[in-house]
C-alpha positions in Angstrom: -22.5 162.0 84.2 -19.4 160.0 84.3 -18.1 156.6 86.9 -15.0 156.8 89.1 -13.3 155.1 91.0 -11.0 155.7 94.0 -8.9 153.1 95.7 -7.1 153.9 99.2 -5.8 152.4 102.2 -8.7 150.3 104.4 -8.6 152.4 108.2 -8.7 149.2 109.9 -5.4 147.4 108.4 -7.3 145.5 105.9 -5.3 146.5 103.1 -7.1 148.2 99.6 -10.2 149.8 99.4 -12.0 150.8 96.2 -15.3 152.8 95.9 -17.5 153.4 93.1 -18.8 156.7 92.2 -20.2 158.8 89.8 -19.1 162.4 89.1 -20.4 165.7 86.6 -16.7 166.3 86.0 -13.2 165.4 87.2 -12.8 168.6 89.3 -15.6 167.4 90.9 -14.7 163.6 91.3 -11.8 165.0 92.6 -13.6 166.7 95.5 -15.6 163.7 96.3 -12.4 161.9 96.4 -11.0 164.0 99.4 -13.6 163.4 101.0 -14.0 159.8 101.0 -10.1 158.4 101.1 -9.2 157.3 104.6 -5.5 156.5 105.2 -2.8 158.9 103.4 -2.9 158.0 99.6 -5.3 157.6 97.1 -5.8 156.7 93.3 -8.5 158.4 91.6 -9.5 155.9 88.1 -12.3 156.8 85.0 -13.4 154.0 84.1 -10.4 151.6 84.0 -7.6 154.1 83.5 -5.4 156.7 86.5 -6.6 160.2 85.9 -4.9 160.6 88.8 -2.9 159.8 92.3 -3.0 161.8 95.9 -1.1 161.9 98.7 -2.2 163.2 101.9 0.1 166.1 103.6 -0.3 165.2 107.4 -1.3 167.6 109.7 -2.5 170.0 107.3 -5.7 168.1 105.3 -4.4 168.9 102.1 -4.0 166.6 99.2 -1.3 166.4 97.1 -2.3 165.5 93.3 0.0 164.1 91.0 -1.6 163.7 87.2 -1.6 160.6 85.6 1.0 161.2 81.9 -1.3 159.0 80.0 -4.6 160.5 80.9 -3.1 164.3 80.7 -1.7 163.3 77.1 -5.8 161.0 76.0 
């Protein structure tokens, strides 16, 4: 299992919140991330490396995912 962390805006206006978790793959981590993040943005990390940024589309419940160039190359 691979360790990931998810950083997002805390729902209580206290700044950012980071949650660490394990998943079998990046696809699995994205599933966990979309169900765990509060607010309208999130960043997914594997170790200390940014995997992607996510932005919630208002009222649709759909997350737009922007991959990290560095992660995609390496």
